PyMOL CGO cylinders between C-alpha atoms (Angstrom):
from pymol import cmd
from pymol.cgo import CYLINDER

trace = [
    CYLINDER, 124.45, 77.60, 156.83, 125.25, 80.11, 154.07, 0.3, 1, 1, 1, 1, 1, 1,
    CYLINDER, 125.25, 80.11, 154.07, 128.80, 80.47, 155.36, 0.3, 1, 1, 1, 1, 1, 1,
    CYLINDER, 128.80, 80.47, 155.36, 129.33, 76.71, 155.26, 0.3, 1, 1, 1, 1, 1, 1,
    CYLINDER, 129.33, 76.71, 155.26, 128.04, 76.50, 151.67, 0.3, 1, 1, 1, 1, 1, 1,
    CYLINDER, 128.04, 76.50, 151.67, 130.23, 79.43, 150.68, 0.3, 1, 1, 1, 1, 1, 1,
    CYLINDER, 130.23, 79.43, 150.68, 133.33, 77.80, 152.16, 0.3, 1, 1, 1, 1, 1, 1,
    CYLINDER, 133.33, 77.80, 152.16, 132.56, 74.45, 150.50, 0.3, 1, 1, 1, 1, 1, 1,
    CYLINDER, 132.56, 74.45, 150.50, 132.02, 76.10, 147.10, 0.3, 1, 1, 1, 1, 1, 1,
    CYLINDER, 132.02, 76.10, 147.10, 135.22, 78.12, 147.54, 0.3, 1, 1, 1, 1, 1, 1,
    CYLINDER, 135.22, 78.12, 147.54, 137.23, 74.98, 148.36, 0.3, 1, 1, 1, 1, 1, 1,
    CYLINDER, 137.23, 74.98, 148.36, 135.74, 73.13, 145.39, 0.3, 1, 1, 1, 1, 1, 1,
    CYLINDER, 135.74, 73.13, 145.39, 136.62, 76.03, 143.11, 0.3, 1, 1, 1, 1, 1, 1,
    CYLINDER, 136.62, 76.03, 143.11, 140.17, 76.12, 144.43, 0.3, 1, 1, 1, 1, 1, 1,
    CYLINDER, 140.17, 76.12, 144.43, 140.60, 72.38, 143.82, 0.3, 1, 1, 1, 1, 1, 1,
    CYLINDER, 140.60, 72.38, 143.82, 138.81, 72.03, 140.49, 0.3, 1, 1, 1, 1, 1, 1,
    CYLINDER, 138.81, 72.03, 140.49, 139.78, 75.30, 138.75, 0.3, 1, 1, 1, 1, 1, 1,
    CYLINDER, 139.78, 75.30, 138.75, 143.54, 74.57, 138.59, 0.3, 1, 1, 1, 1, 1, 1,
    CYLINDER, 143.54, 74.57, 138.59, 142.78, 71.18, 137.04, 0.3, 1, 1, 1, 1, 1, 1,
    CYLINDER, 142.78, 71.18, 137.04, 140.70, 72.82, 134.32, 0.3, 1, 1, 1, 1, 1, 1,
    CYLINDER, 140.70, 72.82, 134.32, 143.32, 75.48, 133.64, 0.3, 1, 1, 1, 1, 1, 1,
    CYLINDER, 143.32, 75.48, 133.64, 146.26, 73.12, 133.19, 0.3, 1, 1, 1, 1, 1, 1,
    CYLINDER, 146.26, 73.12, 133.19, 144.37, 70.45, 131.28, 0.3, 1, 1, 1, 1, 1, 1,
    CYLINDER, 144.37, 70.45, 131.28, 144.08, 70.33, 127.54, 0.3, 1, 1, 1, 1, 1, 1,
    CYLINDER, 144.08, 70.33, 127.54, 140.55, 71.10, 126.42, 0.3, 1, 1, 1, 1, 1, 1,
    CYLINDER, 140.55, 71.10, 126.42, 138.65, 69.91, 123.35, 0.3, 1, 1, 1, 1, 1, 1,
    CYLINDER, 138.65, 69.91, 123.35, 135.41, 71.43, 122.26, 0.3, 1, 1, 1, 1, 1, 1,
    CYLINDER, 135.41, 71.43, 122.26, 133.67, 73.90, 120.01, 0.3, 1, 1, 1, 1, 1, 1,
    CYLINDER, 133.67, 73.90, 120.01, 135.05, 77.33, 119.19, 0.3, 1, 1, 1, 1, 1, 1,
    CYLINDER, 135.05, 77.33, 119.19, 133.20, 80.31, 117.78, 0.3, 1, 1, 1, 1, 1, 1,
    CYLINDER, 133.20, 80.31, 117.78, 134.49, 83.74, 116.80, 0.3, 1, 1, 1, 1, 1, 1,
    CYLINDER, 134.49, 83.74, 116.80, 133.66, 87.41, 117.20, 0.3, 1, 1, 1, 1, 1, 1,
    CYLINDER, 133.66, 87.41, 117.20, 132.13, 89.27, 114.29, 0.3, 1, 1, 1, 1, 1, 1,
    CYLINDER, 132.13, 89.27, 114.29, 134.13, 92.02, 112.59, 0.3, 1, 1, 1, 1, 1, 1,
    CYLINDER, 134.13, 92.02, 112.59, 131.26, 94.39, 113.47, 0.3, 1, 1, 1, 1, 1, 1,
    CYLINDER, 131.26, 94.39, 113.47, 132.14, 94.52, 117.17, 0.3, 1, 1, 1, 1, 1, 1,
    CYLINDER, 132.14, 94.52, 117.17, 135.63, 95.92, 116.59, 0.3, 1, 1, 1, 1, 1, 1,
    CYLINDER, 135.63, 95.92, 116.59, 136.22, 98.58, 119.24, 0.3, 1, 1, 1, 1, 1, 1,
    CYLINDER, 136.22, 98.58, 119.24, 133.98, 96.98, 121.87, 0.3, 1, 1, 1, 1, 1, 1,
    CYLINDER, 133.98, 96.98, 121.87, 135.43, 96.89, 125.37, 0.3, 1, 1, 1, 1, 1, 1,
    CYLINDER, 135.43, 96.89, 125.37, 136.15, 93.41, 126.75, 0.3, 1, 1, 1, 1, 1, 1,
    CYLINDER, 136.15, 93.41, 126.75, 136.05, 92.10, 130.33, 0.3, 1, 1, 1, 1, 1, 1,
    CYLINDER, 136.05, 92.10, 130.33, 139.75, 92.91, 130.79, 0.3, 1, 1, 1, 1, 1, 1,
    CYLINDER, 139.75, 92.91, 130.79, 139.15, 96.52, 129.76, 0.3, 1, 1, 1, 1, 1, 1,
    CYLINDER, 139.15, 96.52, 129.76, 140.95, 96.18, 126.42, 0.3, 1, 1, 1, 1, 1, 1,
    CYLINDER, 140.95, 96.18, 126.42, 139.21, 97.09, 123.22, 0.3, 1, 1, 1, 1, 1, 1,
    CYLINDER, 139.21, 97.09, 123.22, 138.64, 94.28, 120.76, 0.3, 1, 1, 1, 1, 1, 1,
    CYLINDER, 138.64, 94.28, 120.76, 140.03, 94.53, 117.24, 0.3, 1, 1, 1, 1, 1, 1,
    CYLINDER, 140.03, 94.53, 117.24, 139.12, 91.96, 114.62, 0.3, 1, 1, 1, 1, 1, 1,
    CYLINDER, 139.12, 91.96, 114.62, 142.71, 91.74, 113.34, 0.3, 1, 1, 1, 1, 1, 1,
    CYLINDER, 142.71, 91.74, 113.34, 144.34, 90.91, 116.70, 0.3, 1, 1, 1, 1, 1, 1,
    CYLINDER, 144.34, 90.91, 116.70, 145.05, 87.37, 117.89, 0.3, 1, 1, 1, 1, 1, 1,
    CYLINDER, 145.05, 87.37, 117.89, 142.93, 87.33, 121.06, 0.3, 1, 1, 1, 1, 1, 1,
    CYLINDER, 142.93, 87.33, 121.06, 140.19, 85.23, 122.62, 0.3, 1, 1, 1, 1, 1, 1,
    CYLINDER, 140.19, 85.23, 122.62, 137.63, 84.83, 125.38, 0.3, 1, 1, 1, 1, 1, 1,
    CYLINDER, 137.63, 84.83, 125.38, 137.95, 81.96, 127.83, 0.3, 1, 1, 1, 1, 1, 1,
    CYLINDER, 137.95, 81.96, 127.83, 136.01, 81.19, 131.00, 0.3, 1, 1, 1, 1, 1, 1,
    CYLINDER, 136.01, 81.19, 131.00, 138.85, 80.19, 133.34, 0.3, 1, 1, 1, 1, 1, 1,
    CYLINDER, 138.85, 80.19, 133.34, 142.30, 81.19, 132.06, 0.3, 1, 1, 1, 1, 1, 1,
    CYLINDER, 142.30, 81.19, 132.06, 143.58, 84.48, 133.53, 0.3, 1, 1, 1, 1, 1, 1,
    CYLINDER, 143.58, 84.48, 133.53, 143.76, 87.57, 131.34, 0.3, 1, 1, 1, 1, 1, 1,
    CYLINDER, 143.76, 87.57, 131.34, 147.02, 87.74, 129.40, 0.3, 1, 1, 1, 1, 1, 1,
    CYLINDER, 147.02, 87.74, 129.40, 147.49, 83.97, 129.26, 0.3, 1, 1, 1, 1, 1, 1,
    CYLINDER, 147.49, 83.97, 129.26, 148.63, 82.73, 125.86, 0.3, 1, 1, 1, 1, 1, 1,
    CYLINDER, 148.63, 82.73, 125.86, 146.80, 79.73, 124.49, 0.3, 1, 1, 1, 1, 1, 1,
    CYLINDER, 146.80, 79.73, 124.49, 147.62, 77.47, 121.56, 0.3, 1, 1, 1, 1, 1, 1,
    CYLINDER, 147.62, 77.47, 121.56, 144.45, 76.65, 119.63, 0.3, 1, 1, 1, 1, 1, 1,
    CYLINDER, 144.45, 76.65, 119.63, 144.58, 73.82, 117.09, 0.3, 1, 1, 1, 1, 1, 1,
    CYLINDER, 144.58, 73.82, 117.09, 141.99, 72.93, 114.46, 0.3, 1, 1, 1, 1, 1, 1,
    CYLINDER, 141.99, 72.93, 114.46, 142.28, 69.11, 114.23, 0.3, 1, 1, 1, 1, 1, 1,
    CYLINDER, 142.28, 69.11, 114.23, 140.33, 69.06, 110.95, 0.3, 1, 1, 1, 1, 1, 1,
    CYLINDER, 140.33, 69.06, 110.95, 143.15, 70.79, 109.04, 0.3, 1, 1, 1, 1, 1, 1,
    CYLINDER, 143.15, 70.79, 109.04, 146.06, 70.83, 111.53, 0.3, 1, 1, 1, 1, 1, 1,
    CYLINDER, 146.06, 70.83, 111.53, 146.31, 74.64, 111.60, 0.3, 1, 1, 1, 1, 1, 1,
    CYLINDER, 146.31, 74.64, 111.60, 147.41, 76.31, 114.85, 0.3, 1, 1, 1, 1, 1, 1,
    CYLINDER, 147.41, 76.31, 114.85, 147.30, 79.82, 116.28, 0.3, 1, 1, 1, 1, 1, 1,
    CYLINDER, 147.30, 79.82, 116.28, 148.57, 81.44, 119.48, 0.3, 1, 1, 1, 1, 1, 1,
    CYLINDER, 148.57, 81.44, 119.48, 146.01, 83.77, 121.10, 0.3, 1, 1, 1, 1, 1, 1,
    CYLINDER, 146.01, 83.77, 121.10, 145.96, 85.90, 124.26, 0.3, 1, 1, 1, 1, 1, 1,
    CYLINDER, 145.96, 85.90, 124.26, 143.00, 85.83, 126.69, 0.3, 1, 1, 1, 1, 1, 1,
    CYLINDER, 143.00, 85.83, 126.69, 141.37, 89.29, 127.01, 0.3, 1, 1, 1, 1, 1, 1,
    CYLINDER, 141.37, 89.29, 127.01, 137.71, 88.43, 127.63, 0.3, 1, 1, 1, 1, 1, 1,
    CYLINDER, 137.71, 88.43, 127.63, 135.39, 86.06, 129.48, 0.3, 1, 1, 1, 1, 1, 1,
    CYLINDER, 135.39, 86.06, 129.48, 133.12, 83.60, 127.75, 0.3, 1, 1, 1, 1, 1, 1,
    CYLINDER, 133.12, 83.60, 127.75, 131.74, 81.94, 125.74, 0.3, 1, 1, 1, 1, 1, 1,
    CYLINDER, 131.74, 81.94, 125.74, 128.51, 81.47, 127.59, 0.3, 1, 1, 1, 1, 1, 1,
    CYLINDER, 128.51, 81.47, 127.59, 126.78, 79.15, 125.13, 0.3, 1, 1, 1, 1, 1, 1,
    CYLINDER, 126.78, 79.15, 125.13, 126.53, 75.49, 126.01, 0.3, 1, 1, 1, 1, 1, 1,
    CYLINDER, 126.53, 75.49, 126.01, 129.19, 73.30, 124.44, 0.3, 1, 1, 1, 1, 1, 1,
    CYLINDER, 129.19, 73.30, 124.44, 131.61, 76.08, 123.49, 0.3, 1, 1, 1, 1, 1, 1,
    CYLINDER, 131.61, 76.08, 123.49, 134.99, 76.42, 125.17, 0.3, 1, 1, 1, 1, 1, 1,
    CYLINDER, 134.99, 76.42, 125.17, 136.52, 79.48, 123.47, 0.3, 1, 1, 1, 1, 1, 1,
    CYLINDER, 136.52, 79.48, 123.47, 135.58, 82.57, 121.48, 0.3, 1, 1, 1, 1, 1, 1,
    CYLINDER, 135.58, 82.57, 121.48, 138.24, 83.67, 119.01, 0.3, 1, 1, 1, 1, 1, 1,
    CYLINDER, 138.24, 83.67, 119.01, 138.90, 86.95, 117.26, 0.3, 1, 1, 1, 1, 1, 1,
    CYLINDER, 138.90, 86.95, 117.26, 138.04, 87.09, 113.55, 0.3, 1, 1, 1, 1, 1, 1,
    CYLINDER, 138.04, 87.09, 113.55, 141.72, 86.88, 112.52, 0.3, 1, 1, 1, 1, 1, 1,
    CYLINDER, 141.72, 86.88, 112.52, 142.40, 83.87, 114.76, 0.3, 1, 1, 1, 1, 1, 1,
    CYLINDER, 142.40, 83.87, 114.76, 139.40, 82.10, 113.24, 0.3, 1, 1, 1, 1, 1, 1,
    CYLINDER, 139.40, 82.10, 113.24, 140.67, 82.98, 109.75, 0.3, 1, 1, 1, 1, 1, 1,
    CYLINDER, 140.67, 82.98, 109.75, 144.10, 81.52, 110.51, 0.3, 1, 1, 1, 1, 1, 1,
    CYLINDER, 144.10, 81.52, 110.51, 142.46, 78.33, 111.79, 0.3, 1, 1, 1, 1, 1, 1,
    CYLINDER, 142.46, 78.33, 111.79, 140.38, 78.10, 108.61, 0.3, 1, 1, 1, 1, 1, 1,
    CYLINDER, 140.38, 78.10, 108.61, 137.00, 78.16, 110.34, 0.3, 1, 1, 1, 1, 1, 1,
    CYLINDER, 137.00, 78.16, 110.34, 135.37, 81.30, 108.91, 0.3, 1, 1, 1, 1, 1, 1,
    CYLINDER, 135.37, 81.30, 108.91, 133.07, 79.37, 106.56, 0.3, 1, 1, 1, 1, 1, 1,
    CYLINDER, 133.07, 79.37, 106.56, 131.88, 76.99, 109.29, 0.3, 1, 1, 1, 1, 1, 1,
    CYLINDER, 131.88, 76.99, 109.29, 131.28, 79.57, 112.01, 0.3, 1, 1, 1, 1, 1, 1,
    CYLINDER, 131.28, 79.57, 112.01, 131.81, 76.97, 114.74, 0.3, 1, 1, 1, 1, 1, 1,
    CYLINDER, 131.81, 76.97, 114.74, 134.54, 74.33, 114.72, 0.3, 1, 1, 1, 1, 1, 1,
    CYLINDER, 134.54, 74.33, 114.72, 135.98, 71.68, 116.99, 0.3, 1, 1, 1, 1, 1, 1,
    CYLINDER, 135.98, 71.68, 116.99, 139.32, 72.77, 118.43, 0.3, 1, 1, 1, 1, 1, 1,
    CYLINDER, 139.32, 72.77, 118.43, 141.97, 71.73, 120.92, 0.3, 1, 1, 1, 1, 1, 1,
    CYLINDER, 141.97, 71.73, 120.92, 143.02, 74.41, 123.46, 0.3, 1, 1, 1, 1, 1, 1,
    CYLINDER, 143.02, 74.41, 123.46, 146.16, 74.21, 125.59, 0.3, 1, 1, 1, 1, 1, 1,
    CYLINDER, 146.16, 74.21, 125.59, 148.27, 76.67, 127.51, 0.3, 1, 1, 1, 1, 1, 1,
    CYLINDER, 148.27, 76.67, 127.51, 151.16, 77.98, 125.42, 0.3, 1, 1, 1, 1, 1, 1,
    CYLINDER, 151.16, 77.98, 125.42, 154.55, 78.00, 127.12, 0.3, 1, 1, 1, 1, 1, 1,
    CYLINDER, 154.55, 78.00, 127.12, 157.22, 80.00, 125.32, 0.3, 1, 1, 1, 1, 1, 1,
    CYLINDER, 157.22, 80.00, 125.32, 160.62, 78.40, 124.92, 0.3, 1, 1, 1, 1, 1, 1,
    CYLINDER, 160.62, 78.40, 124.92, 162.94, 80.93, 126.51, 0.3, 1, 1, 1, 1, 1, 1,
    CYLINDER, 162.94, 80.93, 126.51, 166.19, 79.13, 125.79, 0.3, 1, 1, 1, 1, 1, 1,
    CYLINDER, 166.19, 79.13, 125.79, 169.51, 80.55, 124.76, 0.3, 1, 1, 1, 1, 1, 1,
    CYLINDER, 169.51, 80.55, 124.76, 168.89, 83.00, 121.89, 0.3, 1, 1, 1, 1, 1, 1,
    CYLINDER, 168.89, 83.00, 121.89, 172.02, 81.92, 120.02, 0.3, 1, 1, 1, 1, 1, 1,
    CYLINDER, 172.02, 81.92, 120.02, 174.86, 79.51, 120.44, 0.3, 1, 1, 1, 1, 1, 1,
    CYLINDER, 174.86, 79.51, 120.44, 178.37, 80.84, 120.01, 0.3, 1, 1, 1, 1, 1, 1,
    CYLINDER, 178.37, 80.84, 120.01, 180.05, 78.34, 117.71, 0.3, 1, 1, 1, 1, 1, 1,
    CYLINDER, 180.05, 78.34, 117.71, 183.15, 80.23, 116.61, 0.3, 1, 1, 1, 1, 1, 1,
    CYLINDER, 183.15, 80.23, 116.61, 185.87, 81.55, 118.83, 0.3, 1, 1, 1, 1, 1, 1,
    CYLINDER, 185.87, 81.55, 118.83, 186.23, 85.31, 118.80, 0.3, 1, 1, 1, 1, 1, 1,
    CYLINDER, 186.23, 85.31, 118.80, 189.67, 86.78, 118.10, 0.3, 1, 1, 1, 1, 1, 1,
    CYLINDER, 189.67, 86.78, 118.10, 191.56, 88.34, 120.97, 0.3, 1, 1, 1, 1, 1, 1,
    CYLINDER, 191.56, 88.34, 120.97, 191.84, 92.10, 120.64, 0.3, 1, 1, 1, 1, 1, 1,
    CYLINDER, 191.84, 92.10, 120.64, 195.02, 93.99, 121.58, 0.3, 1, 1, 1, 1, 1, 1,
    CYLINDER, 195.02, 93.99, 121.58, 194.28, 97.40, 123.13, 0.3, 1, 1, 1, 1, 1, 1,
    CYLINDER, 194.28, 97.40, 123.13, 197.91, 98.55, 123.24, 0.3, 1, 1, 1, 1, 1, 1,
    CYLINDER, 197.91, 98.55, 123.24, 198.34, 102.31, 123.16, 0.3, 1, 1, 1, 1, 1, 1,
    CYLINDER, 198.34, 102.31, 123.16, 200.64, 103.47, 120.41, 0.3, 1, 1, 1, 1, 1, 1,
    CYLINDER, 200.64, 103.47, 120.41, 202.77, 106.61, 120.45, 0.3, 1, 1, 1, 1, 1, 1,
    CYLINDER, 202.77, 106.61, 120.45, 202.75, 108.92, 117.46, 0.3, 1, 1, 1, 1, 1, 1,
    CYLINDER, 202.75, 108.92, 117.46, 206.55, 109.21, 117.56, 0.3, 1, 1, 1, 1, 1, 1,
    CYLINDER, 206.55, 109.21, 117.56, 207.03, 106.73, 114.74, 0.3, 1, 1, 1, 1, 1, 1,
    CYLINDER, 207.03, 106.73, 114.74, 207.28, 109.49, 112.12, 0.3, 1, 1, 1, 1, 1, 1,
    CYLINDER, 207.28, 109.49, 112.12, 203.92, 108.67, 110.53, 0.3, 1, 1, 1, 1, 1, 1,
    CYLINDER, 203.92, 108.67, 110.53, 201.16, 111.24, 110.56, 0.3, 1, 1, 1, 1, 1, 1,
    CYLINDER, 201.16, 111.24, 110.56, 197.48, 110.37, 110.03, 0.3, 1, 1, 1, 1, 1, 1,
    CYLINDER, 197.48, 110.37, 110.03, 196.03, 111.65, 106.75, 0.3, 1, 1, 1, 1, 1, 1,
    CYLINDER, 196.03, 111.65, 106.75, 193.40, 113.76, 108.52, 0.3, 1, 1, 1, 1, 1, 1,
    CYLINDER, 193.40, 113.76, 108.52, 196.10, 115.52, 110.53, 0.3, 1, 1, 1, 1, 1, 1,
    CYLINDER, 196.10, 115.52, 110.53, 198.17, 116.21, 107.39, 0.3, 1, 1, 1, 1, 1, 1,
    CYLINDER, 198.17, 116.21, 107.39, 195.12, 117.74, 105.65, 0.3, 1, 1, 1, 1, 1, 1,
    CYLINDER, 195.12, 117.74, 105.65, 194.44, 119.91, 108.68, 0.3, 1, 1, 1, 1, 1, 1,
    CYLINDER, 194.44, 119.91, 108.68, 198.06, 121.16, 108.80, 0.3, 1, 1, 1, 1, 1, 1,
    CYLINDER, 198.06, 121.16, 108.80, 198.10, 121.82, 105.03, 0.3, 1, 1, 1, 1, 1, 1,
    CYLINDER, 198.10, 121.82, 105.03, 194.86, 123.81, 105.32, 0.3, 1, 1, 1, 1, 1, 1,
    CYLINDER, 194.86, 123.81, 105.32, 196.41, 125.98, 108.04, 0.3, 1, 1, 1, 1, 1, 1,
    CYLINDER, 196.41, 125.98, 108.04, 199.51, 126.59, 105.88, 0.3, 1, 1, 1, 1, 1, 1,
    CYLINDER, 199.51, 126.59, 105.88, 197.32, 127.55, 102.91, 0.3, 1, 1, 1, 1, 1, 1,
    CYLINDER, 197.32, 127.55, 102.91, 195.40, 130.01, 105.11, 0.3, 1, 1, 1, 1, 1, 1,
    CYLINDER, 195.40, 130.01, 105.11, 198.67, 131.63, 106.29, 0.3, 1, 1, 1, 1, 1, 1,
    CYLINDER, 198.67, 131.63, 106.29, 199.94, 131.99, 102.70, 0.3, 1, 1, 1, 1, 1, 1,
    CYLINDER, 199.94, 131.99, 102.70, 196.67, 133.57, 101.64, 0.3, 1, 1, 1, 1, 1, 1,
    CYLINDER, 196.67, 133.57, 101.64, 196.86, 136.08, 104.51, 0.3, 1, 1, 1, 1, 1, 1,
    CYLINDER, 196.86, 136.08, 104.51, 200.45, 137.03, 103.62, 0.3, 1, 1, 1, 1, 1, 1,
    CYLINDER, 200.45, 137.03, 103.62, 199.56, 137.65, 99.98, 0.3, 1, 1, 1, 1, 1, 1,
    CYLINDER, 199.56, 137.65, 99.98, 196.86, 140.15, 100.96, 0.3, 1, 1, 1, 1, 1, 1,
]
cmd.load_cgo(trace, "trace")
């Protein structure tokens, strides 16, 4: 009987969890206090109040999420490094800096929209101008012209010889 219940719960988790992960979520967000800077999170990373990180129940560690405060339209991109929140009605715990950028420090808890952030990895630049064609022809030094550096070197040698003769 226990095995059957385990299998049913596993199948339900496999079917429902992906729907929750890909869907956009709306709910309450809270944030970590500055006092817990240095605490170890569920992923093993240490929390710092100035980093843009968060705790989420279902998204895998390292996932980037876009969190939007609909009250003021501010957005922030955070990375999941912890599990939680475990209070009823809350969907995400933000770092202090993320909460500051969303403008929710005074409220403590705010309604937010959370969605998975997908980076646009398009072409980094578009080449609009045509580059000139370079000619790599090897030139011979038999044209009677001597580079300035070579002339200076030869003159220095001549000066050294004259100085030796005068001694």
